[in-house]
N, C-alpha and C positions, 0 to 999 in steps of 0.2 A: 393467436387472437389477442387483441389489445383490450383495454378497458372500455373502449367505445362500444364494442359489440358484446352485449351481455350474454348472448347465446349464439352458437353457430347454427348453420342451416339444418344440420342433422338433429340437434337437440330441440330446435324450435318447432319444426314440423313443415307441413306442406305450404303454408301461407308465408313462409319466410321471405321469398323474393318480392312478393306483392307488398307485404308489410314494410320491408326495407325500402322499397321505392316510395311508398306513401309517406313514410317518415322522412325520407330525403326531401320529397316535395314540400312537406310542412316546414322542414328546417330551412330550406332555401327561401320559402315565403317569410319566415321569421327574420332572415337576413335582410330581405327587402324592407320589412317593417322597421327594422333597426336603422336602415339607411334613411327611411322617411322621417323617423324621429330625429335623427342626426340633422337632417336638412331643416326641420322645423326649429330645432334648437339654434342652429346657425342663423336662421331668419329672425328669431326672437332676439338674439344678442346683437345682430346687426341693427335691428330696429331700435333697441335700447341705446346703443352707442350713437347711432345717427341722431336720435332725439336729444341725447345728452350733449353732444357736440353742438347741435343746433341751439339748444338752450344757452350754452356757454357763449356761443357766437351772438345770440340775441342780447345777452347781458352786456355786451360791448356797446350796443345801440340804445338800450333803455337807460334813462338817467336814474331810475330808481336803484339800480344795482351799482351805480357809479362809486359809492363809498363803501360797498360791501365786498371788498376783495376776499374777506374770510369765507363768505358763502361760495364765491367762485372757486376758491382753493379747495373747499370741501367737495364741490362738484367734480373737480379734477381728481381728487383722491378717490371719490366714489367710482369714477370712471376707471381708474387703475384697478380697483378691487374687482369691478365687473369684468375687466379684461383678464385678470388672473383666473377667475372662475370660468370664463369663456374658454381660455386656453386649456385648462384642466379637463373641461367637458369634451372638447374636441379630441384631446389626447386619449381620453377614456373611450370614446366611441371608436377611435382608430384601433386601440388595443382590442376592444370587443370584436370589431370586424375581423381583425387578424386572427383571433381565436376561432371565430365562426367559419372563416374560410379554411382554416386548418382542419376543422371537423369535416367540412364538405369534401376536402381533398381526400381525407381518410375514407369517407363513405364511398367516394367515387372509385376507390380501389376494388369495390365489390359490385360495381355496375358496369354495363357494357362500354359506356363512354365516360371519360373523365373530362367533361367540358370545361369546368372552372379551372381545374389544374392545368389543362392544356392552354387555355386562354392566358393564364398567368405566365406560363412558360413563353408563349409567343410574345408577350409584352415585356420579356426580359426580367420578370419577377420584380419589377419596380426599380431595378438597379441600373438600367440603361435608359437615360433620359431621352434619347433619340427615339426609342420605341414607345415609351410611356413615362410621363411625369405624373406621379401620383398626386391627386387633388389634395390629399391630406397635407402634403408639404405646403401648398399654397394656403390651405385652410388654417394651418398653425401659425402662419405669418400675420393673418388678419388681426388677432387680438394684440399682437406686438405693435402693429402700425397704430392702432387706436391708443394703446398704452403709451407709446412715444408721444403722440399728440397730447394726451392728458398730462404727461410729465412735463412737456415743454410749456403747456398752458399753466400748470402749477408753478413752475419756476417763474414764469412771467408775472403771475399774481403775487408771488412772494416779493418781487422787486417793486 
């Protein structure tokens, strides 16, 4: 028995299997909620980056900002900082989900079906891009794309 299981079936009592399955269902639900929060965070940062890029783009057209390259540079630097936070948040959610699925796989060893583990195996455990290309790989590129745009804009504003 590992640290995940505080008690075995014999020590726990008659409700062991029922309680195990209920806890499993609650845990899977918590994984889904984490994924929902992850998507909300992604949407939030995409909105912020889109708005900031739009503001910088608008600054090229509005004469008021014409002589304020310093403000434009600050906006580009703020964008880079936002991208750094965005990247770390995505990475954190990826790590959290990896841990949560490891727990699910461990629990499934004590259930009749190991659906999540089997699905992961069918998908090549994320190692075979032909079977499955993990979305987190794409997700982690998004802040880099925005960050490069901000860096290029910042260099442009310095000249």
